[in-house]
VEXKERO-351112 format. One line per 2 residues: number of its first residue (from 1); their letters; for each residue x, y, z of C-alpha. Coordinates in nm, 3 decimals. Each point is the difference from the previous one (the first is absolute). Layout:
<nodes>
NUM	a	X:Y:Z  ...
</nodes>
This chain:
<nodes>
1	xx	7.807:-0.756:11.294  0.151:0.318:0.153
3	xx	0.096:0.148:-0.339  -0.302:0.172:-0.160
5	xx	0.160:-0.026:-0.344  0.005:-0.380:0.031
7	xx	-0.359:-0.016:0.131  -0.129:0.212:-0.284
9	xx	0.162:-0.206:-0.276  -0.186:-0.255:-0.199
11	xx	0.017:-0.348:0.150  0.246:-0.130:-0.259
13	xx	0.248:0.284:0.051  -0.022:-0.019:0.376
15	xx	0.057:-0.374:0.011  0.304:0.021:-0.228
17	xx	0.180:0.233:0.237  -0.086:-0.188:0.318
19	xx	-0.120:-0.358:-0.039  -0.118:-0.014:0.362
21	xx	-0.223:0.305:-0.033  -0.352:-0.063:0.127
23	xx	-0.269:0.211:-0.160  -0.277:-0.115:0.233
25	xx	-0.067:0.182:0.326  -0.073:-0.292:0.225
27	xx	0.165:-0.162:0.297  -0.130:-0.337:-0.119
29	xx	0.267:-0.206:-0.176  -0.261:-0.153:-0.232
31	xx	-0.354:0.115:-0.052  -0.272:-0.264:0.041
33	xx	-0.214:-0.098:-0.297  -0.277:0.254:-0.051
35	xx	-0.356:-0.100:0.085  -0.270:0.258:-0.079
37	xx	-0.161:0.122:0.321  -0.346:-0.016:-0.153
39	xx	0.054:-0.325:-0.188  -0.021:-0.050:-0.372
41	xx	-0.058:0.139:-0.252  0.293:0.238:0.031
43	xx	-0.141:0.347:-0.070  0.214:0.261:-0.172
45	xx	-0.101:0.366:-0.026  0.175:0.195:-0.274
47	xx	0.006:0.380:-0.007  0.129:0.187:-0.302
49	xx	0.062:0.369:0.051  0.065:0.233:-0.292
51	xx	-0.061:0.359:0.115  -0.048:0.273:-0.261
53	xx	0.333:0.124:-0.128  0.208:-0.296:0.122
55	xx	0.230:-0.196:-0.228  -0.200:-0.274:-0.171
57	xx	0.094:-0.353:0.108  -0.097:-0.327:-0.171
59	xx	-0.276:-0.082:0.247  -0.192:-0.214:-0.246
61	xx	0.308:-0.213:-0.067  0.065:-0.044:0.372
63	xx	-0.364:-0.094:0.065  0.009:-0.252:-0.287
65	xx	0.322:-0.163:0.130  -0.147:-0.016:0.350
67	xx	-0.320:-0.166:-0.125  0.199:-0.242:-0.218
69	xx	0.219:-0.097:0.296  -0.303:-0.068:0.219
71	xx	-0.210:-0.165:-0.277  0.077:-0.364:0.095
73	xx	-0.087:0.067:0.364  -0.309:0.202:-0.092
75	xx	-0.122:-0.291:-0.218  0.026:-0.227:0.307
77	xx	-0.186:0.250:0.216  0.305:0.061:0.220
79	xx	0.045:0.370:-0.084  -0.232:0.295:-0.064
81	xx	0.136:0.325:-0.144  -0.199:0.320:0.055
83	xx	0.075:0.356:-0.117  -0.080:0.334:0.159
85	xx	-0.218:0.234:-0.204  0.259:0.278:0.014
87	xx	0.331:0.085:0.167  -0.136:0.192:0.298
89	xx	0.029:-0.063:0.374  -0.377:0.025:0.023
91	xx	-0.049:-0.287:-0.246  0.265:-0.208:0.177
93	xx	-0.182:0.056:0.329  -0.331:-0.103:-0.157
95	xx	0.145:-0.319:-0.153  0.171:-0.100:0.326
97	xx	-0.328:0.058:0.181  -0.182:-0.240:-0.235
99	xx	0.237:-0.294:0.006  0.298:-0.166:0.169
101	xx	0.293:0.008:-0.242  0.316:-0.195:0.068
103	xx	0.215:0.204:-0.239  -0.017:0.365:-0.102
105	xx	0.192:0.074:-0.321  0.062:0.369:-0.076
107	xx	0.113:0.096:-0.350  0.098:0.360:-0.059
109	xx	0.257:0.260:0.094  0.189:0.024:0.327
111	xx	0.227:0.285:0.100  0.258:0.036:0.273
113	xx	0.126:0.348:0.093  0.285:0.059:0.242
115	xx	-0.119:0.150:0.331  -0.365:-0.038:-0.105
117	xx	-0.035:-0.375:-0.037  -0.192:-0.203:-0.251
119	xx	-0.345:0.012:-0.152  -0.212:-0.178:-0.258
121	xx	-0.145:0.197:-0.290  -0.370:-0.071:0.043
123	xx	-0.302:0.163:-0.162  -0.246:0.248:0.142
125	xx	-0.348:-0.148:-0.022  -0.217:0.142:-0.280
127	xx	0.278:0.222:-0.144  0.287:-0.243:-0.052
129	xx	0.246:0.266:0.113  0.316:-0.095:0.191
131	xx	-0.030:-0.079:0.370  0.335:-0.056:0.174
133	xx	-0.105:-0.273:0.243  0.239:-0.043:0.289
135	xx	0.048:-0.328:0.183  -0.185:0.147:0.297
137	xx	-0.310:0.063:-0.215  0.019:-0.348:-0.149
139	xx	0.058:-0.156:0.343  -0.316:0.167:0.125
141	xx	-0.198:-0.179:-0.271  0.166:-0.335:0.080
143	xx	-0.050:0.046:0.376  -0.371:0.065:-0.054
145	xx	-0.016:-0.314:-0.215  0.184:-0.191:0.273
147	xx	-0.279:0.080:0.244  -0.227:-0.211:-0.224
149	xx	0.277:-0.261:-0.049  0.029:0.121:-0.359
151	xx	0.363:0.118:-0.008  0.203:-0.182:-0.267
153	xx	0.284:-0.227:0.112  0.228:0.123:-0.278
155	xx	0.034:0.330:-0.182  0.183:-0.002:-0.331
157	xx	0.112:0.345:-0.113  0.078:-0.008:-0.371
159	xx	0.125:0.357:0.007  0.346:0.155:-0.008
161	xx	0.176:0.119:0.317  -0.247:-0.171:0.235
163	xx	0.272:-0.189:0.187  0.240:0.294:0.011
165	xx	0.096:0.170:0.326  0.239:0.266:0.123
167	xx	0.220:-0.204:0.232  0.011:-0.332:0.180
169	xx	-0.112:0.136:0.336  -0.303:0.197:-0.116
171	xx	-0.163:-0.134:-0.314  -0.264:0.241:-0.118
173	xx	-0.099:-0.181:-0.316  -0.354:-0.106:-0.068
175	xx	0.060:-0.377:0.040  0.169:0.032:0.338
177	xx	-0.271:0.228:0.135  -0.277:-0.231:-0.123
179	xx	0.172:-0.290:0.173  0.045:0.200:0.321
181	xx	-0.369:0.093:-0.021  -0.098:-0.363:0.039
183	xx	-0.005:-0.148:-0.350  0.148:-0.349:0.047
185	xx	0.208:-0.002:-0.321  0.091:0.254:-0.267
187	xx	0.179:-0.070:-0.327  0.134:0.316:-0.163
189	x	0.238:0.132:-0.263
</nodes>
Protein backbone atom coordinates (compact mmCIF):
# COMPACT_ATOMS: atom_id res chain seq x y z
CA UNK A 1 0.00 0.00 0.00
CA UNK A 2 1.45 3.44 -0.88
CA UNK A 3 0.39 5.02 2.43
CA UNK A 4 2.93 4.19 5.17
CA UNK A 5 0.35 4.91 7.86
CA UNK A 6 -1.87 2.13 6.48
CA UNK A 7 1.04 -0.32 6.13
CA UNK A 8 2.15 0.26 9.69
CA UNK A 9 -1.27 -0.32 11.23
CA UNK A 10 -2.28 -3.55 12.80
CA UNK A 11 -3.94 -5.94 10.38
CA UNK A 12 -7.43 -5.40 11.78
CA UNK A 13 -7.25 -1.60 11.50
CA UNK A 14 -5.78 -1.71 8.02
CA UNK A 15 -8.40 -4.11 6.70
CA UNK A 16 -11.27 -2.02 8.10
CA UNK A 17 -10.21 1.02 6.12
CA UNK A 18 -9.54 -0.80 2.86
CA UNK A 19 -11.02 -4.27 2.49
CA UNK A 20 -8.91 -4.99 -0.59
CA UNK A 21 -5.62 -4.24 1.16
CA UNK A 22 -3.05 -7.00 0.70
CA UNK A 23 -0.51 -7.30 3.46
CA UNK A 24 1.62 -9.89 1.68
CA UNK A 25 4.43 -8.84 -0.63
CA UNK A 26 4.03 -11.39 -3.38
CA UNK A 27 3.02 -11.34 -7.00
CA UNK A 28 1.45 -14.77 -6.54
CA UNK A 29 -2.34 -14.59 -6.18
CA UNK A 30 -2.33 -17.59 -3.82
CA UNK A 31 0.65 -19.13 -2.11
CA UNK A 32 1.10 -22.89 -2.56
CA UNK A 33 0.88 -25.19 0.45
CA UNK A 34 4.16 -25.18 2.35
CA UNK A 35 6.37 -28.26 2.17
CA UNK A 36 9.52 -28.18 4.32
CA UNK A 37 12.60 -28.20 2.13
CA UNK A 38 14.35 -30.71 4.36
CA UNK A 39 11.28 -32.85 5.03
CA UNK A 40 9.72 -33.54 8.38
CA UNK A 41 10.01 -33.02 11.25
CA UNK A 42 9.51 -29.28 10.91
CA UNK A 43 12.34 -27.68 12.91
CA UNK A 44 11.77 -24.39 14.70
CA UNK A 45 14.59 -22.36 16.25
CA UNK A 46 13.50 -19.87 18.91
CA UNK A 47 15.73 -17.02 20.05
CA UNK A 48 14.81 -14.91 23.04
CA UNK A 49 16.81 -11.74 23.48
CA UNK A 50 16.66 -9.71 26.68
CA UNK A 51 19.69 -7.40 26.81
CA UNK A 52 20.68 -5.82 30.12
CA UNK A 53 18.62 -2.73 30.82
CA UNK A 54 15.84 -3.49 28.32
CA UNK A 55 12.18 -3.50 29.28
CA UNK A 56 11.27 -6.96 30.58
CA UNK A 57 8.88 -8.90 28.32
CA UNK A 58 6.93 -12.06 29.21
CA UNK A 59 9.31 -14.39 27.39
CA UNK A 60 8.42 -17.38 29.54
CA UNK A 61 4.72 -16.94 28.76
CA UNK A 62 5.41 -16.65 25.03
CA UNK A 63 7.64 -19.75 25.08
CA UNK A 64 4.95 -21.70 26.98
CA UNK A 65 2.22 -20.69 24.51
CA UNK A 66 4.47 -21.63 21.59
CA UNK A 67 5.23 -25.06 23.08
CA UNK A 68 1.55 -25.63 23.90
CA UNK A 69 0.55 -24.74 20.33
CA UNK A 70 3.09 -27.17 18.88
CA UNK A 71 2.51 -29.93 21.49
CA UNK A 72 0.13 -32.08 19.38
CA UNK A 73 2.53 -31.98 16.42
CA UNK A 74 5.56 -32.59 18.64
CA UNK A 75 3.83 -35.67 20.12
CA UNK A 76 3.44 -37.03 16.57
CA UNK A 77 7.08 -36.32 15.76
CA UNK A 78 6.14 -33.72 13.13
CA UNK A 79 7.75 -30.72 14.86
CA UNK A 80 10.91 -30.11 16.89
CA UNK A 81 11.39 -26.86 18.81
CA UNK A 82 14.92 -25.78 19.73
CA UNK A 83 16.11 -22.70 21.64
CA UNK A 84 19.29 -20.68 21.33
CA UNK A 85 21.46 -20.49 24.44
CA UNK A 86 21.38 -16.69 24.45
CA UNK A 87 20.22 -13.77 22.32
CA UNK A 88 23.46 -13.11 20.46
CA UNK A 89 24.30 -13.20 16.76
CA UNK A 90 27.18 -15.53 17.57
CA UNK A 91 24.84 -18.10 19.13
CA UNK A 92 22.41 -17.79 16.24
CA UNK A 93 25.26 -18.43 13.82
CA UNK A 94 26.37 -21.49 15.81
CA UNK A 95 22.84 -22.96 15.94
CA UNK A 96 22.27 -22.40 12.21
CA UNK A 97 25.61 -24.08 11.53
CA UNK A 98 24.54 -27.18 13.47
CA UNK A 99 21.12 -27.78 11.97
CA UNK A 100 18.67 -26.94 9.18
CA UNK A 101 15.76 -25.04 10.69
CA UNK A 102 12.62 -24.34 8.71
CA UNK A 103 11.44 -21.51 10.96
CA UNK A 104 13.39 -18.96 12.99
CA UNK A 105 11.27 -17.27 15.68
CA UNK A 106 12.78 -14.16 17.29
CA UNK A 107 11.24 -12.86 20.51
CA UNK A 108 12.51 -9.56 21.84
CA UNK A 109 12.64 -5.87 21.07
CA UNK A 110 12.71 -4.27 17.65
CA UNK A 111 13.22 -0.59 16.96
CA UNK A 112 12.68 1.53 13.89
CA UNK A 113 14.26 5.00 13.72
CA UNK A 114 13.55 7.46 10.93
CA UNK A 115 16.54 7.94 8.60
CA UNK A 116 18.47 5.16 10.39
CA UNK A 117 16.30 2.13 9.74
CA UNK A 118 15.47 -0.78 11.96
CA UNK A 119 17.37 -3.08 14.28
CA UNK A 120 16.79 -5.93 16.68
CA UNK A 121 17.90 -5.58 20.29
CA UNK A 122 20.22 -8.56 20.63
CA UNK A 123 22.70 -9.45 23.36
CA UNK A 124 26.46 -9.18 23.38
CA UNK A 125 27.92 -12.62 24.04
CA UNK A 126 29.23 -13.15 27.59
CA UNK A 127 28.08 -9.71 28.86
CA UNK A 128 24.41 -9.62 27.90
CA UNK A 129 24.72 -5.94 27.00
CA UNK A 130 22.66 -4.45 24.16
CA UNK A 131 23.81 -5.06 20.60
CA UNK A 132 21.78 -3.15 17.98
CA UNK A 133 21.79 -5.77 15.22
CA UNK A 134 20.95 -4.34 11.82
CA UNK A 135 19.33 -6.38 9.06
CA UNK A 136 22.65 -6.37 7.21
CA UNK A 137 24.38 -8.08 10.16
CA UNK A 138 21.57 -10.61 10.49
CA UNK A 139 21.52 -11.22 6.73
CA UNK A 140 25.23 -12.03 6.85
CA UNK A 141 24.49 -14.82 9.34
CA UNK A 142 21.60 -16.15 7.22
CA UNK A 143 23.66 -15.96 4.01
CA UNK A 144 26.45 -17.98 5.63
CA UNK A 145 23.84 -20.53 6.76
CA UNK A 146 22.43 -20.59 3.22
CA UNK A 147 25.80 -21.74 1.90
CA UNK A 148 25.26 -24.93 3.94
CA UNK A 149 21.55 -25.04 2.94
CA UNK A 150 20.72 -24.12 6.53
CA UNK A 151 18.87 -20.82 6.02
CA UNK A 152 15.32 -20.94 7.45
CA UNK A 153 12.39 -20.68 5.04
CA UNK A 154 10.49 -18.37 7.39
CA UNK A 155 11.56 -15.77 9.93
CA UNK A 156 9.00 -14.73 12.52
CA UNK A 157 9.88 -11.47 14.28
CA UNK A 158 7.87 -11.19 17.48
CA UNK A 159 9.19 -7.70 18.13
CA UNK A 160 7.68 -4.24 17.77
CA UNK A 161 8.37 -2.03 14.74
CA UNK A 162 9.96 -4.83 12.70
CA UNK A 163 7.61 -4.34 9.74
CA UNK A 164 7.77 -0.55 9.87
CA UNK A 165 9.36 1.52 7.11
CA UNK A 166 9.77 5.15 6.14
CA UNK A 167 7.88 5.22 2.85
CA UNK A 168 6.47 2.91 0.20
CA UNK A 169 9.35 3.33 -2.22
CA UNK A 170 12.23 2.71 0.18
CA UNK A 171 11.36 0.48 3.11
CA UNK A 172 14.22 0.44 5.56
CA UNK A 173 12.61 -1.71 8.21
CA UNK A 174 14.19 -4.90 9.42
CA UNK A 175 11.65 -7.27 7.82
CA UNK A 176 11.94 -5.75 4.37
CA UNK A 177 15.73 -5.80 4.46
CA UNK A 178 15.80 -9.42 5.63
CA UNK A 179 13.50 -10.34 2.77
CA UNK A 180 15.61 -8.41 0.26
CA UNK A 181 18.67 -10.19 1.65
CA UNK A 182 17.32 -13.52 0.50
CA UNK A 183 15.12 -14.82 3.32
CA UNK A 184 12.15 -16.40 1.51
CA UNK A 185 9.46 -15.18 3.94
CA UNK A 186 9.35 -12.81 6.91
CA UNK A 187 6.43 -12.30 9.27
CA UNK A 188 6.79 -9.13 11.35
CA UNK A 189 4.92 -6.68 13.56
